[in-house]
Residue frames as a rotation matrix with the C-alpha (Angstrom) as fourth column:
MET 1
0.924 -0.381 -0.040 124.36
0.348 0.879 -0.325 -165.60
0.159 0.286 0.945 -122.57
ASN 2
0.607 -0.778 -0.160 127.87
-0.531 -0.547 0.647 -165.33
-0.591 -0.308 -0.746 -121.48
GLU 3
0.165 -0.639 -0.752 130.94
-0.973 0.019 -0.229 -166.28
0.160 0.769 -0.618 -123.46
ARG 4
-0.793 -0.594 0.135 131.34
-0.609 0.776 -0.166 -169.64
-0.006 -0.214 -0.977 -121.75
ASN 5
-0.042 0.883 0.468 127.82
-0.583 0.358 -0.729 -170.77
-0.812 -0.303 0.499 -122.15
LYS 6
-0.967 -0.251 0.049 127.74
-0.134 0.661 0.738 -173.98
-0.218 0.707 -0.673 -124.24
LEU 7
-0.081 0.978 -0.191 124.55
-0.857 -0.166 -0.487 -174.26
-0.508 0.124 0.852 -126.22
THR 8
-0.824 -0.034 0.566 123.03
0.159 0.944 0.289 -177.59
-0.544 0.328 -0.772 -127.36
PHE 9
-0.705 0.599 -0.380 120.57
-0.652 -0.335 0.680 -177.60
0.280 0.727 0.627 -130.26
VAL 10
-0.729 0.486 0.482 117.24
-0.078 0.641 -0.764 -179.02
-0.680 -0.594 -0.429 -129.26
GLY 11
-0.111 0.716 0.689 114.88
0.839 0.439 -0.320 -178.25
-0.532 0.543 -0.650 -132.11
LEU 12
-0.943 -0.142 -0.301 113.57
-0.054 -0.827 0.560 -176.07
-0.329 0.544 0.772 -134.84
GLU 13
0.047 0.979 0.201 110.06
0.608 0.132 -0.783 -174.94
-0.793 0.159 -0.589 -136.04
LEU 14
-0.957 -0.289 0.013 109.42
0.170 -0.527 0.833 -173.62
-0.234 0.799 0.553 -139.55
GLU 15
0.016 0.995 -0.093 106.30
0.497 -0.089 -0.863 -171.71
-0.867 -0.032 -0.497 -140.57
ASP 16
0.662 0.485 -0.572 105.09
-0.141 -0.668 -0.730 -170.38
-0.736 0.564 -0.374 -143.88
HIS 17
-0.552 -0.816 -0.170 107.65
-0.386 0.070 0.920 -172.05
-0.739 0.574 -0.354 -146.14
PRO 18
0.033 0.688 -0.725 106.02
-0.976 -0.134 -0.172 -172.60
-0.216 0.713 0.667 -149.53
LEU 19
-0.452 -0.265 -0.852 107.15
-0.565 0.824 0.044 -176.25
0.690 0.501 -0.522 -149.80
PHE 20
-0.903 0.065 -0.426 105.55
0.337 0.721 -0.605 -177.31
0.268 -0.690 -0.673 -146.50
ASP 21
0.097 0.980 0.172 102.02
0.362 -0.196 0.911 -177.23
0.927 -0.026 -0.374 -145.23
LYS 22
0.891 0.396 0.221 101.53
-0.005 -0.478 0.878 -174.88
0.454 -0.784 -0.424 -142.31
LYS 23
0.391 -0.751 0.532 104.24
-0.918 -0.359 0.167 -175.55
0.065 -0.554 -0.830 -139.70
ILE 24
0.623 -0.305 -0.720 106.87
0.160 0.951 -0.264 -178.29
0.765 0.049 0.642 -139.43
SER 25
0.652 -0.406 0.641 108.87
-0.755 -0.273 0.596 -179.20
-0.067 -0.872 -0.484 -136.40
PHE 26
0.413 -0.643 -0.645 112.20
0.136 0.744 -0.654 -181.02
0.900 0.183 0.395 -135.94
PHE 27
0.511 -0.261 0.819 113.27
-0.843 -0.337 0.419 -181.79
0.167 -0.905 -0.392 -132.41
VAL 28
-0.167 -0.707 -0.687 116.03
-0.315 0.698 -0.643 -184.02
0.934 0.109 -0.340 -131.07
ASN 29
-0.638 -0.087 0.765 114.64
-0.767 -0.013 -0.641 -184.28
0.066 -0.996 -0.059 -127.61
SER 30
-0.852 0.359 -0.382 112.94
0.324 0.933 0.155 -187.38
0.412 0.008 -0.911 -126.27
ASP 31
-0.489 0.738 0.464 109.29
-0.731 -0.638 0.245 -186.80
0.477 -0.220 0.851 -125.70
GLN 32
0.469 0.597 -0.650 108.64
-0.072 0.760 0.646 -190.13
0.880 -0.256 0.400 -124.00
LYS 33
0.835 -0.221 0.503 109.47
-0.518 -0.011 0.855 -191.25
-0.184 -0.975 -0.124 -120.44
VAL 34
0.186 -0.876 -0.445 113.09
-0.684 0.210 -0.699 -192.26
0.705 0.435 -0.560 -120.21
TYR 35
0.989 0.147 0.034 113.67
-0.134 0.752 0.645 -195.70
0.069 -0.642 0.763 -118.60
THR 36
0.453 -0.864 0.217 117.03
-0.559 -0.086 0.824 -196.64
-0.694 -0.495 -0.523 -117.07
ASP 37
0.099 -0.455 0.885 117.74
0.440 0.818 0.371 -199.38
-0.893 0.352 0.281 -119.61
LYS 38
0.546 0.090 0.833 117.39
0.829 -0.205 -0.521 -196.87
0.124 0.975 -0.186 -122.48
ALA 39
0.870 -0.162 -0.466 119.23
0.049 -0.912 0.408 -193.97
-0.491 -0.377 -0.785 -120.83
ASP 40
-0.072 -0.996 0.046 122.48
0.237 0.028 0.971 -194.87
-0.969 0.081 0.234 -122.55
GLN 41
-0.217 0.114 0.970 120.87
0.975 0.070 0.210 -194.03
-0.044 0.991 -0.126 -125.93
LEU 42
0.686 0.547 0.479 120.15
0.534 -0.826 0.179 -190.52
0.494 0.133 -0.859 -124.75
VAL 43
-0.618 -0.780 0.093 122.02
0.524 -0.498 -0.691 -187.52
0.585 -0.379 0.717 -123.36
HIS 44
0.347 0.676 -0.650 120.61
0.933 -0.179 0.313 -186.10
0.095 -0.715 -0.693 -120.14
LEU 45
-0.256 -0.441 0.860 120.77
0.375 -0.866 -0.332 -182.29
0.891 0.238 0.387 -120.22
ALA 46
-0.952 0.034 0.303 118.62
-0.286 -0.443 -0.850 -181.29
0.105 -0.896 0.432 -117.15
GLY 47
-0.349 0.901 0.256 115.32
-0.723 -0.085 -0.686 -182.08
-0.597 -0.425 0.681 -115.45
ARG 48
0.301 0.617 0.727 113.12
0.078 0.744 -0.664 -183.82
-0.950 0.256 0.176 -117.97
LEU 49
0.720 -0.094 -0.687 115.14
-0.652 -0.433 -0.623 -182.79
-0.238 0.897 -0.373 -120.94
TRP 50
0.044 -0.670 0.741 116.85
0.089 0.741 0.665 -185.66
-0.995 0.036 0.092 -122.71
ILE 51
0.355 0.055 -0.933 118.17
-0.859 -0.374 -0.349 -185.57
-0.368 0.926 -0.086 -126.28
ASN 52
0.932 0.068 0.357 118.62
0.056 0.944 -0.326 -188.48
-0.359 0.324 0.875 -128.66
LYS 53
-0.028 -0.999 -0.019 122.10
-0.149 -0.014 0.989 -189.47
-0.988 0.031 -0.149 -129.70
LEU 54
-0.911 -0.269 0.313 120.91
0.219 0.328 0.919 -190.68
-0.350 0.906 -0.240 -133.01
ILE 55
0.003 0.923 -0.386 118.19
-0.308 -0.366 -0.878 -189.28
-0.951 0.122 0.283 -135.29
ALA 56
-0.707 -0.114 0.698 116.91
0.553 0.527 0.645 -190.81
-0.442 0.842 -0.310 -138.53
LEU 57
-0.243 0.600 -0.762 115.19
-0.559 -0.729 -0.395 -188.73
-0.793 0.330 0.513 -141.16
VAL 58
-0.828 -0.021 0.560 113.25
0.298 0.830 0.472 -191.12
-0.475 0.558 -0.681 -143.33
GLY 59
0.132 0.914 -0.384 110.76
-0.200 -0.355 -0.913 -190.53
-0.971 0.197 0.136 -146.16
LYS 60
0.540 0.164 0.826 109.98
0.706 0.447 -0.550 -190.97
-0.459 0.880 0.125 -149.83
ASN 61
-0.516 -0.728 0.451 111.90
0.852 -0.383 0.356 -189.23
-0.087 0.568 0.818 -152.54
ALA 62
-0.713 0.137 0.688 111.17
0.234 -0.878 0.417 -185.46
0.661 0.459 0.594 -152.90
THR 63
0.330 0.881 -0.340 109.34
0.687 0.023 0.727 -185.08
0.648 -0.473 -0.597 -149.58
GLY 64
0.720 -0.036 0.693 111.65
-0.213 -0.962 0.171 -182.44
0.661 -0.271 -0.700 -148.12
LYS 65
0.816 -0.439 -0.376 114.30
0.572 0.521 0.633 -184.35
-0.082 -0.732 0.677 -146.13
THR 66
-0.175 -0.923 0.342 117.21
0.957 -0.241 -0.161 -182.49
0.231 0.299 0.926 -147.78
THR 67
0.024 0.278 0.960 115.39
0.111 -0.955 0.274 -179.16
0.994 0.100 -0.054 -147.47
ILE 68
0.920 0.391 -0.028 114.81
0.057 -0.062 0.996 -179.76
0.388 -0.918 -0.079 -143.76
LEU 69
0.490 -0.832 -0.259 118.48
0.841 0.373 0.391 -180.62
-0.229 -0.410 0.883 -143.21
LYS 70
-0.345 -0.608 0.715 119.65
0.760 -0.628 -0.168 -177.54
0.551 0.485 0.679 -145.16
LEU 71
0.421 0.592 0.687 117.28
0.005 -0.759 0.651 -175.38
0.907 -0.271 -0.322 -143.11
ILE 72
0.946 -0.107 -0.307 118.76
0.325 0.273 0.906 -176.75
-0.013 -0.956 0.293 -139.86
ILE 73
0.082 -0.995 0.063 122.35
0.981 0.091 0.173 -176.41
-0.177 0.047 0.983 -141.03
GLY 74
-0.206 -0.114 0.972 121.71
0.553 -0.833 0.019 -172.94
0.807 0.541 0.235 -142.49
THR 75
0.681 0.582 0.444 119.97
-0.017 -0.594 0.804 -171.69
0.732 -0.555 -0.395 -139.41
LEU 76
0.825 -0.427 -0.370 122.70
0.499 0.241 0.833 -172.99
-0.266 -0.872 0.412 -137.09
SER 77
-0.199 -0.879 0.433 125.37
0.970 -0.239 -0.038 -171.36
0.137 0.413 0.901 -139.26
LEU 78
0.067 0.340 0.938 123.42
0.248 -0.916 0.315 -168.08
0.966 0.212 -0.146 -139.11
LEU 79
0.855 0.427 0.296 122.96
-0.150 -0.344 0.927 -168.15
0.497 -0.836 -0.230 -135.36
LEU 80
0.895 -0.446 -0.014 126.11
0.204 0.381 0.902 -169.90
-0.397 -0.810 0.431 -134.09
GLU 81
0.116 -0.919 0.377 128.83
0.887 0.267 0.376 -169.35
-0.446 0.291 0.846 -136.71
ASP 82
-0.050 -0.119 -0.992 128.36
0.058 -0.992 0.116 -165.63
-0.997 -0.052 0.056 -137.45
GLU 83
-0.791 -0.191 0.581 127.44
0.564 0.140 0.814 -166.28
-0.237 0.971 -0.003 -141.03
SER 84
-0.584 0.641 -0.498 125.10
-0.648 -0.738 -0.189 -164.01
-0.489 0.212 0.846 -143.07
ILE 85
0.356 0.817 0.454 122.00
-0.269 0.554 -0.788 -165.62
-0.895 0.158 0.417 -144.66
SER 86
0.788 -0.021 -0.615 123.56
-0.615 -0.060 -0.786 -165.39
-0.021 0.998 -0.060 -148.12
HIS 87
-0.201 -0.944 -0.261 126.59
-0.875 0.293 -0.387 -167.41
0.441 0.151 -0.884 -146.95
THR 88
-0.589 0.051 0.807 124.60
-0.557 0.698 -0.450 -170.31
-0.586 -0.715 -0.383 -145.44
LYS 89
-0.935 0.266 0.234 122.51
0.351 0.776 0.524 -173.22
-0.042 0.573 -0.819 -146.72
LEU 90
-0.156 0.920 -0.360 119.48
0.423 -0.267 -0.866 -171.08
-0.892 -0.288 -0.347 -146.08
ASN 91
-0.345 -0.082 -0.935 120.25
-0.634 -0.714 0.297 -169.33
-0.692 0.695 0.195 -149.34
ASP 92
-0.962 -0.090 -0.258 119.57
-0.252 0.658 0.710 -172.62
0.106 0.748 -0.656 -151.14
VAL 93
-0.691 0.685 -0.232 116.19
0.692 0.719 0.063 -173.37
0.210 -0.117 -0.971 -149.54
LEU 94
-0.363 0.609 -0.705 114.46
0.208 -0.685 -0.698 -170.01
-0.908 -0.401 0.122 -148.81
MET 95
-0.893 0.164 0.420 112.00
0.405 -0.117 0.907 -169.35
0.198 0.980 0.038 -151.59
GLY 96
0.086 0.996 0.025 108.68
0.980 -0.089 0.177 -167.61
0.179 0.009 -0.984 -152.30
ASN 97
-0.362 -0.136 0.922 107.71
0.255 -0.966 -0.042 -163.99
0.896 0.220 0.385 -151.68
ASN 98
0.693 0.664 0.280 106.09
-0.141 -0.256 0.956 -164.30
0.707 -0.702 -0.084 -148.21
PRO 99
-0.027 -0.702 0.712 107.89
-0.940 -0.225 -0.256 -164.01
0.340 -0.676 -0.654 -144.93
ILE 100
0.345 0.004 -0.938 109.09
0.091 0.995 0.038 -167.28
0.934 -0.099 0.343 -143.36
LYS 101
0.505 -0.062 0.861 109.32
-0.822 -0.339 0.457 -167.81
0.264 -0.939 -0.222 -139.59
ILE 102
0.136 -0.493 -0.860 111.99
0.149 0.868 -0.474 -169.99
0.980 -0.064 0.191 -137.93
ASN 103
0.682 0.010 0.731 112.02
-0.711 -0.227 0.666 -170.71
0.173 -0.974 -0.148 -134.19
THR 104
0.115 -0.708 -0.697 115.21
-0.005 0.701 -0.713 -172.43
0.993 0.085 0.077 -132.97
PHE 105
0.888 0.262 0.378 115.59
-0.390 -0.007 0.921 -173.87
0.244 -0.965 0.096 -129.49
PHE 106
-0.041 -0.956 -0.289 118.69
-0.123 0.292 -0.948 -174.37
0.992 -0.004 -0.130 -127.51
TYR 107
0.938 0.129 -0.321 119.62
0.302 0.150 0.942 -175.58
0.170 -0.980 0.101 -124.02
GLY 108
0.347 -0.838 0.421 122.54
-0.418 -0.540 -0.730 -173.74
0.839 0.077 -0.538 -122.39
SER 109
-0.217 -0.523 -0.825 125.08
0.556 0.628 -0.544 -175.01
0.802 -0.577 0.155 -119.89
ASP 110
-0.898 -0.080 0.433 123.83
-0.249 -0.718 -0.650 -172.07
0.363 -0.692 0.624 -117.75
LYS 111
-0.778 0.626 -0.057 120.64
0.536 0.614 -0.579 -174.17
-0.327 -0.482 -0.813 -117.22
PHE 112
-0.200 0.723 -0.661 118.46
-0.415 -0.674 -0.612 -171.87
-0.888 0.151 0.435 -119.37
MET 113
-0.046 0.280 0.959 116.40
0.882 0.462 -0.093 -172.73
-0.469 0.842 -0.268 -122.44
TYR 114
-0.581 -0.223 -0.783 116.76
-0.160 -0.911 0.379 -170.29
-0.798 0.346 0.494 -125.34
LYS 115
0.235 0.613 0.754 114.50
0.801 0.318 -0.508 -169.54
-0.551 0.723 -0.416 -128.25
ASP 116
-0.735 -0.443 -0.513 115.58
0.033 -0.780 0.625 -167.55
-0.677 0.443 0.588 -131.22
GLU 117
0.233 0.901 0.367 112.54
0.628 0.149 -0.763 -166.32
-0.742 0.409 -0.531 -133.26
LEU 118
-0.747 -0.593 -0.299 113.38
0.084 -0.531 0.844 -165.19
-0.659 0.605 0.446 -136.70
ILE 119
0.605 0.768 0.210 111.10
0.348 -0.018 -0.937 -163.75
-0.716 0.640 -0.278 -139.45
LEU 120
-0.610 -0.785 0.102 112.87
0.294 -0.105 0.950 -163.71
-0.736 0.610 0.295 -142.76
LYS 121
0.600 0.797 0.069 111.64
0.341 -0.176 -0.923 -161.80
-0.724 0.578 -0.378 -145.78
ARG 122
-0.033 -0.558 0.829 112.79
0.999 -0.047 0.008 -160.57
0.034 0.829 0.559 -149.16
ASP 123
-0.197 -0.078 -0.977 113.96
0.273 -0.962 0.021 -157.00
-0.942 -0.262 0.211 -149.48
THR 124
0.585 0.501 -0.638 113.44
-0.380 -0.526 -0.761 -154.81
-0.717 0.687 -0.118 -152.54
ASN 125
-0.132 -0.741 -0.658 116.44
-0.989 0.057 0.135 -156.49
-0.062 0.669 -0.741 -154.23
LYS 126
0.643 0.494 -0.585 114.90
-0.533 0.837 0.122 -159.95
0.550 0.233 0.802 -153.65
LYS 127
-0.430 -0.868 -0.247 117.56
-0.240 0.374 -0.896 -160.76
0.870 -0.326 -0.370 -151.10
TRP 128
0.457 0.633 -0.626 116.55
0.477 0.420 0.772 -162.57
0.751 -0.651 -0.110 -147.88
ILE 129
-0.536 -0.543 0.646 116.95
-0.254 -0.626 -0.737 -160.42
0.805 -0.559 0.198 -144.75
ILE 130
-0.621 0.293 -0.727 115.96
0.761 0.449 -0.468 -160.64
0.189 -0.844 -0.502 -141.17
ALA 131
-0.154 0.677 0.720 112.75
0.140 -0.706 0.694 -158.66
0.978 0.207 0.014 -140.73
SER 132
0.517 0.376 0.769 112.39
-0.736 -0.264 0.624 -159.44
0.437 -0.888 0.140 -137.02
GLU 133
-0.131 -0.551 -0.824 114.44
0.214 0.796 -0.566 -161.34
0.968 -0.251 0.014 -134.37
LYS 134
0.419 0.200 0.886 113.64
-0.824 -0.327 0.463 -161.90
0.383 -0.923 0.028 -130.71
ILE 135
-0.436 -0.602 -0.670 115.69
-0.076 0.766 -0.639 -164.02
0.897 -0.227 -0.379 -128.31
TYR 136
0.610 0.657 0.444 113.86
-0.592 0.005 0.806 -165.55
0.528 -0.754 0.392 -125.30
ARG 137
-0.606 -0.703 -0.371 115.36
-0.174 0.572 -0.801 -167.22
0.776 -0.422 -0.469 -122.26
LYS 138
0.523 0.660 0.540 113.83
-0.711 -0.012 0.703 -169.10
0.470 -0.751 0.463 -119.29
LYS 139
-0.422 -0.651 0.631 115.25
-0.904 0.358 -0.235 -171.07
-0.073 -0.669 -0.740 -116.41
LEU 140
0.052 0.400 -0.915 114.94
-0.395 0.850 0.349 -174.82
0.917 0.344 0.202 -116.83
THR 141
-0.268 -0.075 0.961 113.83
-0.962 0.071 -0.263 -176.37
-0.048 -0.995 -0.092 -113.52
ALA 142
-0.988 -0.145 0.052 113.28
-0.146 0.989 -0.026 -179.93
-0.048 -0.033 -0.998 -112.56
ARG 143
-0.451 0.890 0.071 109.57
0.321 0.235 -0.917 -179.31
-0.833 -0.391 -0.391 -112.10
LEU 144
-0.371 0.273 -0.888 109.09
-0.757 -0.643 0.119 -177.77
-0.538 0.716 0.445 -115.54
ALA 145
0.398 0.592 0.701 106.64
-0.026 0.771 -0.636 -180.00
-0.917 0.235 0.323 -117.48
LYS 146
-0.525 -0.608 0.596 107.89
0.529 0.316 0.788 -181.39
-0.667 0.729 0.156 -120.79
LYS 147
0.189 0.649 0.737 104.96
0.981 -0.148 -0.122 -179.78
0.030 0.746 -0.665 -122.67
SER 148
0.966 0.189 -0.177 105.99
0.200 -0.979 0.045 -176.34
-0.165 -0.079 -0.983 -121.51
LEU 149
0.145 -0.989 -0.012 109.70
0.686 0.092 0.722 -176.66
-0.713 -0.113 0.692 -122.36
PHE 150
-0.666 -0.418 0.618 109.24
0.743 -0.300 0.599 -174.85
-0.065 0.858 0.510 -125.59
GLU 151
0.446 0.831 0.332 106.62
0.781 -0.543 0.309 -172.34
0.437 0.121 -0.891 -124.52
PHE 152
-0.672 -0.661 -0.334 107.92
0.738 -0.634 -0.230 -168.88
-0.059 -0.401 0.914 -124.00
ASP 153
0.490 0.870 -0.045 106.06
0.867 -0.492 -0.072 -165.56
-0.085 -0.004 -0.996 -123.30
GLY 154
0.610 -0.200 0.766 106.78
0.283 -0.849 -0.447 -161.87
0.740 0.489 -0.462 -123.84
LYS 155
0.907 -0.246 0.342 108.25
-0.420 -0.465 0.780 -161.48
-0.033 -0.851 -0.525 -120.32
GLN 156
0.612 -0.677 0.409 111.10
0.280 0.669 0.688 -163.80
-0.739 -0.307 0.599 -121.30
ILE 157
0.814 -0.328 0.479 112.51
0.413 -0.251 -0.875 -161.72
0.408 0.911 -0.069 -124.13
ILE 158
0.396 -0.761 -0.513 116.15
0.622 -0.189 0.760 -160.80
-0.676 -0.620 0.398 -123.55
TYR 159
-0.720 -0.588 -0.367 116.94
0.103 -0.614 0.782 -159.28
-0.686 0.526 0.503 -126.94
ASP 160
0.486 0.802 0.347 114.78
0.582 -0.002 -0.813 -157.74
-0.652 0.597 -0.468 -129.63
ARG 161
-0.300 -0.715 0.631 116.39
0.946 -0.135 0.296 -156.66
-0.126 0.686 0.717 -132.85
LYS 162
0.293 0.456 0.840 114.14
0.603 -0.770 0.207 -153.57
0.742 0.446 -0.501 -133.12
ASP 163
0.995 0.089 -0.055 115.50
0.097 -0.598 0.796 -152.29
0.038 -0.797 -0.603 -129.73
ILE 164
0.252 -0.965 -0.075 119.16
0.957 0.237 0.166 -152.38
-0.143 -0.113 0.983 -130.60
ASP 165
0.416 -0.128 -0.900 120.90
0.193 -0.955 0.225 -149.05
-0.889 -0.267 -0.372 -130.09
GLY 166
0.894 0.103 -0.436 122.15
-0.317 -0.542 -0.778 -147.00
-0.316 0.834 -0.452 -133.07
VAL 167
0.034 -0.994 -0.106 125.82
-0.953 -0.064 0.296 -147.94
-0.300 0.091 -0.949 -132.85
ALA 168
-0.535 -0.186 0.824 125.22
-0.191 0.977 0.096 -151.64
-0.823 -0.106 -0.558 -132.74
ALA 169
0.479 0.808 0.343 122.49
0.268 0.237 -0.934 -151.38
-0.836 0.539 -0.103 -135.39
SER 170
0.689 -0.212 -0.693 124.83
-0.625 -0.659 -0.418 -149.58
-0.368 0.721 -0.587 -137.76
VAL 171
-0.380 -0.891 -0.247 127.30
-0.917 0.329 0.225 -152.44
-0.119 0.313 -0.942 -137.92
LEU 172
-0.413 0.382 0.827 124.68
0.034 0.914 -0.405 -155.25
-0.910 -0.139 -0.390 -138.01
ALA 173
-0.931 0.099 -0.350 123.87
-0.356 -0.049 0.933 -156.21
0.075 0.994 0.081 -141.57
ALA 174
-0.101 0.994 0.027 120.24
-0.994 -0.100 -0.054 -156.86
-0.051 -0.032 0.998 -142.44
ASP 175
0.593 0.314 -0.741 120.98
-0.458 0.889 0.011 -160.57
0.662 0.333 0.671 -143.01
ASP 176
-0.563 -0.774 -0.290 123.02
-0.062 0.390 -0.919 -161.10
0.824 -0.499 -0.268 -139.81
SER 177
0.387 0.736 -0.555 121.57
0.477 0.356 0.804 -162.47
0.789 -0.576 -0.213 -136.58
ILE 178
0.268 -0.208 0.940 121.75
-0.722 -0.690 0.053 -160.79
0.638 -0.693 -0.336 -133.12
PHE 179
0.972 0.207 -0.110 122.08
-0.092 0.767 0.635 -164.22
0.216 -0.608 0.764 -131.52
ARG 180
0.269 -0.957 -0.111 125.88
0.186 0.165 -0.969 -164.01
0.945 0.240 0.222 -131.95
């Protein structure tokens, strides 16, 4: 990612959060065919990737709507605004004692899809830290099928937190992202 690369949030997946069964997903991309008369309601990024201009989160009371929004805002603050976990909305919604996995997807103006894979866990002081972080990148082509937009493999890793050299690792706090 270069300094001038503009990233657009496309979606987030959450696994192993104690308030939700299994895995939840929140994506702003259109998963249906886009017809010309509906194109003004969407933003075309590239190829088959369109994102909705308006998203509604609807549900009964106490079903997790606010928690999901805080997870999204907190994750974006962690990844894009150089905030530590403890200074984001994540601090309000992370709970339990088991690790929690968050996959966040972006589309870059450089025509690449990005995936940030975070595994968060509690340290010995019960503070949430980043146990693992990997950043993936793949070229978005016009022929890439919608179903494979969010599928990444090990060959597409561009950064792995465990491989950071000593100098960089010494200034990176345990609750700071390498996505910066």
